[in-house]
DOLUM-292035 format. One record per residue: residue number from 1; x, y, z of N, C-alpha, C, CB in turn; residue in one letter. Coordinates in Angstrom, 3 decimals. Atoms other than C-alpha are relative to their C-alpha. Glycine has a CB too. Layout:
// residues N
(NUM; (X; Y; Z); (X; Y; Z); (X; Y; Z); (X; Y; Z); "a")
...
// end
This chain:
// residues 116
(1; (-1.393; -0.326; -0.248); (164.297; -141.590; -119.486); (0.736; 0.012; -1.329); (0.647; -1.006; 0.989); "x")
(2; (-0.757; -0.152; 1.238); (166.476; -140.358; -122.321); (1.477; 0.037; 0.336); (-0.425; 1.280; -0.770); "x")
(3; (-1.442; 0.039; -0.213); (170.140; -141.253; -122.366); (0.709; 0.268; -1.303); (0.439; -1.349; 0.584); "x")
(4; (-0.783; -0.148; 1.221); (172.912; -140.931; -124.844); (-0.261; -1.196; -0.904); (1.515; 0.133; 0.318); "x")
(5; (0.216; 1.133; 0.895); (172.345; -143.034; -127.960); (1.210; -0.932; 0.021); (-0.277; 0.489; -1.436); "x")
(6; (-1.063; 0.998; 0.051); (174.356; -146.228; -128.272); (0.943; 0.342; -1.153); (-0.587; -1.437; -0.166); "x")
(7; (-0.926; -0.310; 1.099); (177.537; -145.525; -130.277); (-0.013; -1.115; -1.039); (1.434; 0.209; 0.537); "x")
(8; (-0.024; 1.021; 1.051); (177.863; -147.296; -133.624); (1.233; -0.883; 0.104); (-0.049; 0.654; -1.374); "x")
(9; (-1.188; 0.807; -0.223); (181.286; -148.552; -132.532); (0.752; 0.521; 1.216); (0.908; 0.003; -1.244); "x")
(10; (-0.892; -0.432; -1.061); (183.798; -148.445; -129.720); (1.351; -0.662; -0.216); (-0.580; -0.344; 1.405); "x")
(11; (-1.374; 0.427; 0.257); (187.570; -148.923; -129.650); (0.679; -0.363; 1.316); (0.795; 1.109; -0.735); "x")
(12; (-0.850; 0.410; -1.111); (189.816; -150.830; -127.243); (1.447; 0.104; -0.439); (-0.338; -1.444; 0.472); "x")
(13; (-1.437; -0.088; 0.250); (193.514; -149.990; -127.119); (0.696; -0.681; 1.172); (0.479; 1.500; -0.170); "x")
(14; (-0.760; 0.701; -1.032); (195.810; -152.366; -125.229); (1.470; -0.016; -0.397); (-0.534; -1.450; 0.207); "x")
(15; (-1.418; 0.163; 0.330); (199.517; -153.114; -125.118); (0.188; -0.948; -1.175); (0.774; -0.516; 1.214); "x")
(16; (-0.113; 0.987; 1.075); (198.876; -155.958; -127.567); (-0.497; 0.529; -1.342); (-0.770; -1.246; 0.367); "x")
(17; (0.544; -0.470; 1.270); (196.833; -154.094; -130.164); (-1.186; 0.915; 0.173); (-0.392; -1.160; -0.849); "x")
(18; (1.170; -0.870; 0.018); (193.753; -152.132; -131.105); (-1.139; -0.766; -0.672); (0.300; 1.355; -0.747); "x")
(19; (1.168; 0.676; 0.556); (190.232; -153.387; -131.800); (-1.176; 0.969; -0.018); (-0.350; -1.275; 0.816); "x")
(20; (1.217; -0.808; 0.119); (187.110; -151.616; -133.041); (-1.184; -0.953; -0.104); (0.063; 0.967; -1.245); "x")
(21; (1.202; 0.836; -0.061); (183.808; -153.267; -132.157); (-1.179; 0.814; -0.525); (-0.273; -0.506; 1.464); "x")
(22; (1.151; -0.663; 0.599); (180.753; -152.353; -134.249); (-1.294; -0.495; 0.642); (-0.030; -0.237; -1.519); "x")
(23; (1.298; 0.339; -0.580); (177.119; -152.365; -133.111); (-0.571; -1.288; -0.590); (-0.981; 1.143; -0.214); "x")
(24; (0.521; 1.223; 0.626); (176.380; -155.203; -135.575); (0.757; -1.259; 0.445); (0.072; 0.127; -1.519); "x")
(25; (-0.747; 1.139; -0.511); (178.854; -157.441; -133.719); (1.317; -0.268; -0.710); (-0.838; -1.203; -0.083); "x")
(26; (-1.268; 0.205; 0.707); (181.683; -157.261; -136.261); (1.135; 0.730; 0.721); (-0.107; 0.488; -1.466); "x")
(27; (-1.180; -0.538; -0.676); (185.217; -156.478; -135.098); (1.131; 0.148; -1.004); (0.431; -0.909; 1.180); "x")
(28; (-1.274; -0.193; 0.717); (188.316; -155.009; -136.749); (1.072; 0.026; 1.082); (0.010; 1.347; -0.892); "x")
(29; (-1.044; 0.039; -1.021); (191.463; -155.818; -134.797); (1.362; -0.163; -0.653); (-0.256; -1.143; 1.001); "x")
(30; (-1.358; 0.088; 0.525); (195.187; -155.503; -135.338); (0.976; 0.056; 1.166); (0.286; 1.142; -1.023); "x")
(31; (-1.055; -0.009; -1.018); (198.163; -156.378; -133.141); (1.006; 1.089; -0.370); (0.703; -1.406; 0.114); "x")
(32; (-0.976; -1.070; 0.274); (200.682; -153.537; -132.783); (1.191; -0.532; -0.781); (0.482; 0.640; 1.312); "x")
(33; (-1.164; 0.551; 0.692); (203.455; -155.844; -133.967); (-0.259; -0.228; -1.486); (0.417; -1.302; 0.647); "x")
(34; (0.350; 0.209; 1.404); (201.579; -156.305; -137.268); (-0.222; 1.291; -0.771); (-1.228; -0.841; -0.091); "x")
(35; (0.246; -1.288; 0.668); (201.074; -152.598; -138.010); (1.217; 0.368; -0.847); (-0.305; 1.128; 1.045); "x")
(36; (-1.082; -0.415; 0.898); (203.132; -151.567; -141.056); (-0.271; 1.360; -0.636); (0.204; -1.043; -1.089); "x")
(37; (0.316; -1.304; 0.584); (201.323; -148.380; -142.075); (-1.098; 0.671; 0.806); (-0.428; -0.144; -1.479); "x")
(38; (1.025; -0.816; -0.659); (199.328; -145.571; -140.458); (-0.390; 1.093; -0.980); (0.514; 0.609; 1.372); "x")
(39; (0.544; -1.015; 0.902); (197.090; -143.366; -142.584); (-1.001; 0.860; 0.755); (-0.667; -0.655; -1.240); "x")
(40; (1.019; -0.890; -0.529); (194.818; -140.420; -141.849); (-0.887; 0.393; -1.173); (0.630; 1.262; 0.707); "x")
(41; (0.936; -0.442; 1.028); (191.680; -139.580; -143.825); (-1.145; 0.744; 0.665); (-0.529; -1.199; -0.833); "x")
(42; (1.089; -0.781; -0.559); (188.733; -137.262; -143.399); (-0.910; 0.527; -1.089); (0.542; 1.148; 0.827); "x")
(43; (0.957; -0.713; 0.844); (185.578; -136.022; -145.046); (-0.187; 1.413; 0.527); (-1.356; -0.745; -0.054); "x")
(44; (0.083; -1.303; -0.655); (185.555; -133.128; -142.570); (0.845; -0.085; 1.274); (-1.503; 0.401; 0.321); "x")
(45; (-0.837; 0.040; -1.207); (187.586; -132.103; -139.492); (-0.631; -0.812; 1.136); (0.270; 1.414; 0.482); "x")
(46; (0.679; 0.759; -1.046); (184.955; -133.769; -137.284); (0.040; -1.505; -0.256); (-1.437; 0.460; 0.119); "x")
(47; (0.049; 1.410; 0.381); (185.212; -137.085; -139.162); (1.372; -0.596; -0.268); (-0.857; -0.166; -1.215); "x")
(48; (-1.356; 0.496; 0.210); (188.952; -137.754; -138.916); (0.094; -1.469; 0.383); (1.011; 0.825; 0.808); "x")
(49; (-0.192; 1.421; -0.245); (189.905; -141.431; -139.142); (1.478; -0.340; -0.086); (-0.810; -0.845; -1.000); "x")
(50; (-1.338; 0.573; 0.047); (193.182; -143.158; -138.337); (-0.169; -1.411; -0.545); (0.709; 0.007; 1.425); "x")
(51; (0.080; 1.325; 0.605); (193.735; -146.261; -140.475); (1.320; -0.713; 0.258); (-0.309; 0.085; -1.535); "x")
(52; (-1.174; 0.814; -0.283); (196.163; -148.913; -139.237); (-0.079; -1.230; -0.890); (0.084; -0.395; 1.521); "x")
(53; (-0.005; 1.118; 0.942); (197.165; -151.559; -141.786); (1.123; -0.984; 0.290); (0.125; 0.515; -1.420); "x")
(54; (-1.053; 1.006; -0.071); (199.085; -154.825; -141.766); (0.538; -0.254; -1.410); (-0.529; -1.320; 0.643); "x")
(55; (-0.639; 0.270; 1.293); (201.189; -156.289; -144.616); (-0.973; -0.487; -1.071); (1.086; -1.021; 0.179); "x")
(56; (0.981; 0.494; 0.959); (198.108; -157.849; -146.229); (-1.060; 1.040; -0.348); (-0.666; -1.236; 0.544); "x")
(57; (0.982; -1.042; 0.270); (196.196; -154.547; -146.300); (-1.220; -0.072; 0.894); (-0.430; -0.073; -1.418); "x")
(58; (1.089; 0.088; -0.971); (193.886; -155.649; -143.500); (0.319; 0.944; 1.141); (-0.197; -1.465; 0.517); "x")
(59; (-0.317; -0.905; -1.077); (193.502; -153.308; -140.614); (-1.146; 0.371; 0.880); (0.568; 1.194; -0.536); "x")
(60; (0.959; -0.511; -0.963); (191.562; -151.296; -138.139); (-0.134; 1.504; -0.223); (0.439; -0.322; 1.469); "x")
(61; (0.288; -1.420; 0.179); (189.905; -147.914; -138.688); (-0.442; 0.559; 1.348); (-1.097; 0.231; -1.104); "x")
(62; (0.261; -0.571; -1.315); (189.891; -145.746; -135.571); (-0.433; 1.461; -0.157); (1.258; -0.109; 0.910); "x")
(63; (0.436; -1.391; 0.078); (187.777; -142.568; -135.446); (0.699; 0.857; 1.055); (-1.520; 0.091; 0.170); "x")
(64; (-0.647; -0.910; -0.966); (189.409; -139.566; -133.783); (-0.828; 0.090; 1.277); (0.189; 1.414; -0.615); "x")
(65; (0.876; -0.111; -1.166); (186.399; -139.389; -131.474); (0.186; -1.156; 0.980); (-1.447; 0.063; -0.447); "x")
(66; (-0.202; 1.166; -0.857); (187.353; -142.811; -130.097); (1.422; -0.086; 0.535); (-0.335; -1.263; -0.758); "x")
(67; (-1.392; 0.052; -0.452); (191.000; -141.983; -129.433); (0.174; 0.781; 1.290); (0.941; 0.551; -1.080); "x")
(68; (-0.377; -0.719; -1.204); (192.595; -140.816; -126.251); (1.522; 0.022; 0.070); (-0.624; -0.656; 1.279); "x")
(69; (-1.458; -0.090; -0.153); (196.094; -140.249; -124.932); (0.664; -1.367; -0.104); (0.352; 0.643; 1.337); "x")
(70; (-0.557; 1.358; 0.065); (196.618; -144.031; -124.691); (0.280; -0.400; -1.442); (-0.960; -1.011; 0.650); "x")
(71; (-0.172; 0.343; 1.407); (196.132; -144.499; -128.436); (1.182; 0.758; -0.594); (-1.282; 0.306; -0.790); "x")
(72; (-1.092; -0.811; 0.552); (198.462; -141.628; -129.361); (1.338; -0.390; 0.617); (-0.270; 1.495; 0.234); "x")
(73; (-1.248; 0.421; -0.648); (201.058; -142.737; -126.815); (0.484; -1.323; -0.574); (-0.194; -0.124; 1.522); "x")
(74; (-0.394; 1.307; 0.539); (201.012; -146.268; -128.210); (0.551; 0.129; -1.416); (-1.194; -0.965; 0.010); "x")
(75; (-0.540; -0.232; 1.343); (201.561; -144.980; -131.759); (1.472; 0.402; 0.060); (-0.813; 1.086; -0.724); "x")
(76; (-1.394; -0.459; -0.142); (204.803; -143.404; -130.517); (0.990; -1.148; 0.130); (0.127; 0.906; 1.208); "x")
(77; (-0.877; 1.160; -0.116); (206.194; -146.894; -129.901); (0.323; -0.637; -1.349); (-0.631; -1.026; 0.903); "x")
(78; (-0.331; 0.510; 1.327); (206.126; -147.653; -133.622); (1.366; 0.560; -0.394); (-1.102; 0.387; -1.053); "x")
(79; (-1.367; -0.458; 0.317); (209.730; -147.439; -134.946); (0.010; 1.273; -0.850); (0.762; -1.103; -0.733); "x")
(80; (-0.164; -1.273; 0.711); (210.598; -143.875; -136.031); (-1.322; 0.720; -0.256); (0.698; -0.239; -1.316); "x")
(81; (1.282; -0.686; 0.181); (206.966; -142.727; -135.639); (0.159; 1.464; 0.388); (-1.122; -0.674; 0.846); "x")
(82; (-0.103; -1.446; -0.215); (206.708; -138.922; -135.876); (-1.381; 0.537; 0.356); (0.572; 0.725; -1.264); "x")
(83; (1.305; -0.476; -0.455); (203.792; -137.650; -133.785); (-0.323; 1.375; -0.578); (-0.041; 0.053; 1.527); "x")
(84; (0.237; -1.321; 0.596); (204.262; -134.133; -135.201); (-0.538; -0.130; -1.422); (1.296; 0.830; -0.001); "x")
(85; (0.499; 0.247; 1.357); (203.747; -135.475; -138.722); (-1.465; -0.437; 0.050); (0.861; -1.079; -0.714); "x")
(86; (1.384; 0.439; -0.164); (200.561; -137.186; -137.540); (-0.910; 1.191; 0.285); (-0.107; -1.035; 1.130); "x")
(87; (0.823; -1.155; -0.365); (199.226; -133.978; -135.981); (-0.161; 0.952; -1.180); (0.616; 0.740; 1.193); "x")
(88; (0.075; -0.855; 1.179); (200.055; -131.954; -139.090); (-0.957; -0.585; -1.033); (1.391; 0.191; -0.615); "x")
(89; (0.894; 0.665; 0.956); (198.309; -134.497; -141.318); (-1.446; 0.069; 0.485); (0.425; -1.472; -0.208); "x")
(90; (1.352; -0.038; -0.555); (195.299; -134.599; -138.990); (-0.626; 1.379; -0.164); (0.020; -0.392; 1.477); "x")
(91; (0.513; -1.365; 0.132); (194.978; -130.814; -139.178); (-0.196; 0.430; -1.443); (0.930; 0.960; 0.677); "x")
(92; (0.027; -0.492; 1.379); (195.412; -130.573; -142.943); (-0.657; -0.930; -1.010); (1.378; 0.269; -0.440); "x")
(93; (0.565; 0.934; 0.975); (193.874; -133.673; -144.572); (-1.405; 0.453; -0.400); (-0.037; -1.441; 0.576); "x")
(94; (1.307; -0.386; 0.541); (190.917; -132.847; -146.807); (-0.373; -0.963; -1.111); (0.012; 1.468; -0.523); "x")
(95; (0.528; 0.872; 1.054); (188.959; -135.417; -148.796); (1.062; -0.870; -0.661); (-0.676; 0.832; -1.050); "x")
(96; (-1.023; 0.878; 0.542); (191.903; -137.753; -149.232); (0.592; -0.838; 1.103); (1.090; 0.800; -0.708); "x")
(97; (-0.701; 0.849; -0.959); (194.284; -140.112; -147.498); (1.456; 0.439; 0.041); (-0.123; -1.516; -0.378); "x")
(98; (-1.403; -0.353; -0.182); (197.679; -139.181; -146.064); (0.673; -1.133; 0.762); (0.156; 1.365; 0.758); "x")
(99; (-0.797; 1.000; -0.702); (200.216; -141.866; -145.165); (0.948; 0.759; 0.919); (0.786; -0.939; -1.003); "x")
(100; (-0.850; -0.718; -0.956); (201.892; -140.634; -141.987); (1.139; -0.853; 0.535); (-0.832; 0.499; 1.153); "x")
(101; (-1.077; 0.867; -0.461); (204.030; -143.677; -141.193); (-0.038; -1.318; -0.753); (-0.103; -0.242; 1.516); "x")
(102; (-0.175; 1.351; 0.536); (205.351; -146.828; -142.825); (1.125; -0.654; 0.757); (0.291; 0.015; -1.533); "x")
(103; (-1.019; 0.746; -0.722); (207.373; -149.505; -141.155); (1.340; 0.129; -0.707); (-0.400; -1.477; 0.134); "x")
(104; (-1.329; -0.065; 0.617); (211.102; -149.020; -141.736); (0.545; -1.385; -0.336); (0.970; 0.720; 0.924); "x")
(105; (-0.434; 1.368; 0.254); (211.428; -152.814; -141.823); (-0.564; -0.487; -1.318); (-0.427; -0.931; 1.142); "x")
(106; (0.532; 0.550; 1.252); (211.168; -154.338; -145.289); (-0.785; -1.276; 0.298); (1.148; -0.288; -1.017); "x")
(107; (0.757; 1.233; -0.218); (208.680; -157.189; -145.634); (0.946; -1.199; 0.071); (-1.044; -0.204; -1.122); "x")
(108; (-0.803; 1.210; -0.128); (210.089; -160.537; -144.598); (-0.164; -0.848; -1.274); (-0.418; -0.813; 1.275); "x")
(109; (0.051; 0.815; 1.204); (210.985; -162.564; -147.639); (-0.383; -1.424; 0.368); (1.351; 0.027; -0.743); "x")
(110; (0.318; 1.403; -0.202); (209.533; -166.025; -147.940); (1.247; -0.829; -0.262); (-1.167; -0.446; -0.916); "x")
(111; (-1.199; 0.820; 0.237); (212.215; -168.679; -147.629); (-0.127; -0.788; -1.288); (0.244; -0.957; 1.174); "x")
(112; (-0.007; 0.835; 1.188); (213.221; -170.499; -150.769); (-0.081; -1.455; 0.466); (1.282; 0.259; -0.881); "x")
(113; (0.165; 1.385; -0.391); (211.957; -174.013; -150.355); (0.500; -0.902; -1.111); (-1.466; -0.307; 0.332); "x")
(114; (-0.516; 0.954; 0.974); (213.760; -176.852; -152.058); (-0.707; -1.336; 0.214); (1.553; -0.158; 0.127); "x")
(115; (0.688; 1.271; -0.093); (211.892; -180.025; -152.831); (0.863; -1.095; -0.597); (-1.359; 0.062; -0.703); "x")
(116; (-0.768; 1.135; 0.517); (213.490; -183.427; -153.352); (-0.743; -0.682; -1.110); (0.309; -0.996; 1.104); "x")
// end
């Protein structure tokens, strides 16, 4: 019996965040509230990747092949996210990285701590 080969990774999208599980057991996960940047990159139109990053540069890489309407709909909840800009970048990116969204909120400053 021949079936489809096991994928090298799969992606879960929930209301809380997105997680990519790899065949080796490793996981990349990011809560939506921590996303501060969305990038698109590609080696070819078939290999499009969405990169979600947090303030520390950690993130989750989501292949286009693993996305569905739920993923794209959830991106729309990011403040001032422009889905048309994402689609344009996805159609035109070639051998590079395009930043399609950055959080409009500036990073939270660390409080000044006073010591006695």
